[in-house]
VEXLUMLUM-647674 format. One line per 4 residues: their letters; for each residue y, x, z of C-alpha. Coordinates in nm, 4 decimals, padded with zeros to 6 digits. Example, Ala and Ser with C-alpha at 12.3 -4.5 7.8 and 13.67 -1.06 7.14 Angstrom:
as = -00.4500,01.2300,00.7800 ~ -00.1060,01.3670,00.7140;
***
This chain:
mkkf = -03.9581,00.5196,03.3048 ~ -04.1202,00.2770,03.0526 ~ -03.8453,00.0265,03.1429 ~ -03.5624,00.3034,03.1003;
ftlv = -03.7160,00.3966,02.7716 ~ -03.7261,00.0399,02.6505 ~ -03.3503,-00.0050,02.7610 ~ -03.2657,00.3185,02.5602;
lvas = -03.4463,00.1782,02.2395 ~ -03.2620,-00.1633,02.2729 ~ -02.9225,00.0055,02.3245 ~ -02.9822,00.2262,02.0318;
ffal = -03.0867,-00.0682,01.8169 ~ -02.7617,-00.2559,01.8829 ~ -02.5659,00.0554,01.8437 ~ -02.6996,00.1254,01.5088;
naqe = -02.6582,-00.2466,01.4034 ~ -02.2886,-00.2415,01.5266 ~ -02.2202,00.0260,01.2496 ~ -02.1039,-00.2071,00.9666;
tanr = -02.2262,-00.1489,00.6156 ~ -02.0240,-00.2682,00.3181 ~ -02.0920,-00.3409,-00.0419 ~ -01.8500,-00.1455,-00.2441;
ffye = -01.7562,-00.2654,-00.6049 ~ -01.5707,-00.0504,-00.8262 ~ -01.3233,-00.2164,-01.0526 ~ -01.1541,-00.0302,-01.3448;
lnfk = -00.8101,-00.1878,-01.3779 ~ -00.6177,-00.1482,-01.7148 ~ -00.2622,-00.2823,-01.6727 ~ 00.0818,-00.2612,-01.8379;
pkkd = 00.3215,-00.1526,-01.5745 ~ 00.6571,-00.2258,-01.7662 ~ 00.7196,-00.5389,-01.9329 ~ 00.9167,-00.4053,-02.2259;
sarm = 00.6630,-00.1254,-02.3107 ~ 00.3290,-00.1241,-02.4949 ~ 00.2190,00.1701,-02.2647 ~ -00.1007,00.1004,-02.0653;
dkvm = -00.2078,00.2599,-01.7241 ~ -00.5468,00.2820,-01.5637 ~ -00.6660,00.2926,-01.2155 ~ -00.9820,00.2299,-01.0096;
mild = -00.9685,-00.0518,-00.7480 ~ -01.2357,-00.1419,-00.5043 ~ -01.3594,-00.4550,-00.3405 ~ -01.5357,-00.4011,-00.0081;
itkd = -01.7568,-00.6767,00.0988 ~ -01.8776,-00.7070,00.4519 ~ -02.0366,-00.9810,00.6350 ~ -01.7257,-01.1518,00.7343;
ksiy = -01.4584,-01.0700,00.4645 ~ -01.3755,-00.8648,00.1705 ~ -01.1070,-00.6153,00.1219 ~ -00.9454,-00.5290,-00.2317;
rdyt = -00.7345,-00.2275,-00.2618 ~ -00.6536,00.0903,-00.4869 ~ -00.9323,00.3289,-00.4413 ~ -00.7102,00.6446,-00.4880;
mvaq = -00.6178,00.7019,-00.1143 ~ -00.9908,00.6202,00.0142 ~ -01.1271,00.8835,-00.2402 ~ -00.8960,01.1471,-00.0863;
dsvm = -01.0075,01.0781,00.2734 ~ -01.2222,01.3927,00.3145 ~ -00.9341,01.6222,00.1562 ~ -00.6704,01.4813,00.3672;
kaqv = -00.8668,01.5034,00.6825 ~ -00.9542,01.8548,00.6320 ~ -00.5762,01.9544,00.5494 ~ -00.4462,01.7646,00.8449;
eamq = -00.6961,01.9318,01.0888 ~ -00.5940,02.2716,00.9305 ~ -00.2375,02.2037,01.0232 ~ -00.3207,02.0990,01.3602;
ksgv = -00.5269,02.4338,01.4257 ~ -00.2621,02.6555,01.2694 ~ 00.0576,02.4888,01.3800 ~ 00.2047,02.5337,01.0410;
fkdl = 00.3435,02.2419,00.8423 ~ 00.2025,02.1810,00.4933 ~ 00.3678,01.9364,00.2486 ~ 00.0531,01.7029,00.1853;
mksm = 00.2538,01.5205,-00.0996 ~ 00.1869,01.8257,-00.3290 ~ -00.1836,01.7960,-00.3115 ~ -00.1901,01.4144,-00.2746;
tmpk = -00.2445,01.1776,-00.5705 ~ -00.0310,00.8704,-00.5077 ~ -00.2024,00.5301,-00.5602 ~ -00.0721,00.2980,-00.8305;
fsek = -00.0863,-00.0203,-00.6079 ~ -00.0070,-00.0385,-00.2298 ~ -00.1394,-00.3725,-00.1321 ~ -00.4533,-00.4791,00.0352;
iykf = -00.5922,-00.8368,-00.0173 ~ -00.8365,-00.9739,00.2564 ~ -01.0563,-01.2720,00.1832 ~ -01.1995,-01.4073,00.5240;
ypdm = -01.5537,-01.5693,00.4907 ~ -01.6812,-01.8447,00.4793 ~ -01.3447,-02.0322,00.4421 ~ -01.2078,-01.7717,00.1825;
kvqy = -00.8852,-01.7593,00.3608 ~ -00.6658,-01.5128,00.1494 ~ -00.4223,-01.2726,00.3126 ~ -00.1950,-01.0385,00.1123;
veri = -00.0723,-00.7299,00.3024 ~ 00.1768,-00.4569,00.2396 ~ 00.2602,-00.1578,00.4688 ~ 00.6333,-00.0990,00.5402;
ssgf = 00.8370,00.1009,00.8067 ~ 00.9881,-00.0319,01.1139 ~ 01.2209,00.2723,01.2139 ~ 00.9388,00.5506,01.2160;
tpin = 00.6516,00.3392,01.2827 ~ 00.4576,00.1899,00.9906 ~ 00.3602,-00.1701,01.0170 ~ 00.1495,-00.4158,00.8016;
igyn = 00.3144,-00.7534,00.6992 ~ 00.1317,-01.0340,00.5173 ~ 00.1130,-01.3829,00.4059 ~ -00.1598,-01.6244,00.3701;
ddtk = -00.2129,-01.7621,00.0179 ~ -00.3931,-02.1011,00.0283 ~ -00.3962,-02.1450,-00.3688 ~ -00.6871,-02.3545,-00.4881;
fdwk = -00.8254,-02.1900,-00.8210 ~ -00.8896,-02.4670,-01.0514 ~ -01.1656,-02.2894,-01.2672 ~ -01.2974,-02.4308,-01.5917;
istd = -01.6430,-02.3068,-01.6156 ~ -01.7637,-02.2784,-01.9939 ~ -02.1282,-02.2571,-02.1220 ~ -02.0393,-01.9370,-02.3004;
keki = -02.2404,-01.6345,-02.1850 ~ -02.2136,-01.2630,-02.2498 ~ -02.3773,-00.9294,-02.1402 ~ -02.1237,-00.7076,-01.9826;
geyn = -02.2887,-00.3690,-01.9031 ~ -02.6060,-00.4552,-01.6987 ~ -02.4774,-00.7948,-01.6050 ~ -02.5581,-01.1429,-01.7528;
tqka = -02.2239,-01.3315,-01.7161 ~ -02.0772,-01.6649,-01.7943 ~ -01.7276,-01.7467,-01.8930 ~ -01.4550,-01.9281,-01.6727;
tldf = -01.0866,-01.9734,-01.7441 ~ -00.7979,-02.0250,-01.5114 ~ -00.4177,-02.0872,-01.4961 ~ -00.2664,-01.8780,-01.2200;
ggrk = 00.0641,-01.6941,-01.1366 ~ 00.2172,-01.7732,-01.4735 ~ -00.0802,-01.6357,-01.6707 ~ -00.3755,-01.7736,-01.8413;
wtaw = -00.6856,-01.5941,-01.7237 ~ -01.0396,-01.5321,-01.8605 ~ -01.3166,-01.4430,-01.6330 ~ -01.6728,-01.3484,-01.6644;
ftpd = -01.9077,-01.3845,-01.3641 ~ -02.2682,-01.3336,-01.2729 ~ -02.4743,-01.5429,-01.0531 ~ -02.6995,-01.2167,-01.0138;
lpfq = -02.4710,-01.0980,-00.7531 ~ -02.4291,-01.3843,-00.5021 ~ -02.0595,-01.3318,-00.3768 ~ -01.8076,-01.5916,-00.4725;
dgpy = -01.5610,-01.3203,-00.4956 ~ -01.3704,-01.0812,-00.7345 ~ -01.0659,-00.8500,-00.7812 ~ -00.7190,-00.9311,-00.6518;
kfhg = -00.7031,-01.2881,-00.5011 ~ -00.9558,-01.4184,-00.7603 ~ -01.2415,-01.5982,-00.5982 ~ -01.4565,-01.9300,-00.6097;
lpgl = -01.6804,-01.8873,-00.8949 ~ -02.0696,-01.9154,-00.8356 ~ -02.1165,-01.5362,-00.8568 ~ -01.9138,-01.2125,-00.8513;
ivki = -01.6421,-01.1661,-01.1229 ~ -01.7613,-00.8757,-01.3586 ~ -01.4501,-00.8845,-01.5871 ~ -01.1206,-01.0856,-01.5804;
eddg = -00.8152,-01.0570,-01.7810 ~ -00.4988,-01.2461,-01.8854 ~ -00.4565,-01.3549,-02.2465 ~ -00.1524,-01.0951,-02.3038;
knys = -00.4001,-00.8105,-02.1734 ~ -00.1358,-00.7244,-01.9183 ~ -00.4125,-00.6858,-01.6559 ~ -00.7828,-00.6438,-01.7191;
welk = -01.0450,-00.5578,-01.4494 ~ -01.4069,-00.4626,-01.5386 ~ -01.6884,-00.4014,-01.2755 ~ -01.7933,-00.0392,-01.3402;
gnkk = -02.0468,00.0084,-01.0345 ~ -02.1289,-00.0384,-00.6635 ~ -02.2792,00.1093,-00.3792 ~ -02.3551,00.0616,-00.0110;
vpny = -02.1103,00.2170,00.2471 ~ -02.2837,00.2832,00.5708 ~ -02.0733,00.3134,00.8822 ~ -01.7999,00.1385,00.7217;
nels = -01.4288,00.1661,00.8250 ~ -01.1874,-00.0240,00.6282 ~ -00.8913,00.2145,00.7381 ~ -00.8314,00.5367,00.5344;
ylet = -00.8130,00.8476,00.7387 ~ -00.4156,00.8703,00.7031 ~ -00.3975,00.4944,00.8327 ~ -00.6119,00.5873,01.1439;
ispg = -00.3720,00.8791,01.2482 ~ -00.0422,00.7054,01.1628 ~ 00.2246,00.6800,01.4213 ~ 00.2131,00.3588,01.6310;
gsgg = -00.1571,00.3033,01.5767 ~ -00.0988,-00.0128,01.3984 ~ -00.4171,00.0314,01.2043 ~ -00.5335,-00.2950,01.0329;
kvqe = -00.3210,-00.5256,01.2686 ~ -00.1011,-00.7722,01.0379 ~ 00.2214,-00.9394,01.1210 ~ 00.1748,-01.2649,00.9485;
vnrd = 00.4833,-01.4259,00.8025 ~ 00.5377,-01.6999,00.5393 ~ 00.5494,-01.6091,00.1732 ~ 00.9242,-01.6486,00.1567;
kfek = 00.9968,-01.4166,00.4309 ~ 00.7398,-01.1727,00.3140 ~ 00.8963,-01.1642,-00.0322 ~ 01.2511,-01.0965,00.0982;
tfad = 01.1304,-00.8447,00.3690 ~ 00.9446,-00.6516,00.1119 ~ 01.2074,-00.6524,-00.1514 ~ 01.4495,-00.5098,00.0988;
fkkd = 01.2180,-00.2369,00.1924 ~ 01.1644,-00.1393,-00.1792 ~ 01.5264,-00.1150,-00.2259 ~ 01.5745,00.1170,00.0742;
pfas = 01.2338,00.2366,00.2444 ~ 01.4359,00.4310,00.5051 ~ 01.6851,00.1484,00.6117 ~ 01.5344,00.0877,00.9467;
arpm = 01.4966,00.4725,01.0333 ~ 01.8404,00.5804,00.9094 ~ 02.0162,00.4899,01.2117 ~ 01.7897,00.7297,01.4180;
lqpa = 01.8187,01.0165,01.1585 ~ 02.0813,01.2182,01.3597 ~ 02.2400,01.5422,01.1703 ~ 02.0824,01.7554,01.4501;
mlsq = 01.7344,01.6291,01.3675 ~ 01.7631,01.6303,00.9905 ~ 01.8596,01.9894,01.0118 ~ 01.5614,02.1017,01.2198;
kmpg = 01.2762,02.2940,01.0105 ~ 00.9229,02.1833,01.0084 ~ 00.6883,02.4104,01.1948 ~ 00.6085,02.7343,00.9906;
sdmt = 00.8063,02.6091,00.7090 ~ 01.1486,02.6397,00.5360 ~ 01.1607,02.2549,00.4739 ~ 01.3820,02.0650,00.7069;
igdm = 01.3260,01.7083,00.8377 ~ 01.5983,01.5952,00.5964 ~ 01.4412,01.7572,00.2923 ~ 01.1013,01.5783,00.3888;
vkqq = 01.3005,01.2445,00.4325 ~ 01.4806,01.2853,00.0920 ~ 01.1532,01.3753,-00.0782 ~ 00.9630,01.0741,00.0644;
eqml = 01.2562,00.8451,00.0014 ~ 01.2595,00.9526,-00.3717 ~ 00.8877,00.9303,-00.3907 ~ 00.8916,00.5745,-00.2648;
kefy = 01.1572,00.4680,-00.4746 ~ 00.9767,00.5932,-00.8037 ~ 00.6551,00.4454,-00.6905 ~ 00.8004,00.0896,-00.6474;
esnn = 01.0181,00.1190,-00.9594 ~ 00.7218,00.2220,-01.1832 ~ 00.5935,-00.1308,-01.2126 ~ 00.8134,-00.4257,-01.3152;
npie = 00.5229,-00.6432,-01.4488 ~ 00.3716,-00.8092,-01.1494 ~ 00.0385,-00.9706,-01.1754 ~ 00.1823,-01.3026,-01.0501;
qtvp = 00.4875,-01.3839,-01.2691 ~ 00.5541,-01.6863,-01.0749 ~ 00.4705,-01.8195,-00.7179 ~ 00.3423,-02.1538,-00.5909;
aktk = 00.6309,-02.4062,-00.6111 ~ 00.5899,-02.4965,-00.2478 ~ 00.7063,-02.1545,-00.1380 ~ 01.0169,-02.1318,-00.3431;
k = 01.3534,-02.1829,-00.1990;
***
């Protein structure tokens, strides 16, 4: 009995330690979505740091996890379709950026459709950041920071990092400074991130609830391609998000009504197609204005 009890304790210890905890850093991003407009927009982004990688993404969908879970479970229980788009806040950015420790391999990922199945495609970015560290120091919020500058993606960037947070990481693809980046912006103030807070996330799961239940079960699995192929594939998807599914959308299917609703499958497809097109057309001012010369055709 004593040996059995010891085995249970050991198993419980490893089970508890297998539940990963992440450090979540919240960055407020102020950005200019349109090149020819002075209008600024704002969104909260997150950088989740675990023992072997970090993940940068828009916080909007993650913040709605509990609400989406409750609504999906209610639909499953009642058998009545509910248009989740009416209660969902769409994110401003769709990409995820992974940095794998300790080599800091950077992987840029987007989610597209193959037929009716969502898939993740991504490319590896081996850009070396040539930071110029200054002696200038500044207090930003509660953090003592130091200045560094960088030319990247056709823009000139100024960053403020803090050695008090020993992560050589930051928002978007930025990394490589001796401390976490607290603030970074380009000289035209098109994009400006500032750290607003952090917390521990116990029992961490990098996938949002809707990702875990999506068709195909692709989850976090990524199909890696070179950057040229990625740019072309993603550009084609943005122009026509339902191109790969359209051959399977027969009239009989499109005319079917959703369970307990007057909305047809065709109505839902049109709605989602319009939503995706508006989403991708809402920003024509990318963070990177140029890509590394070696990836150009």
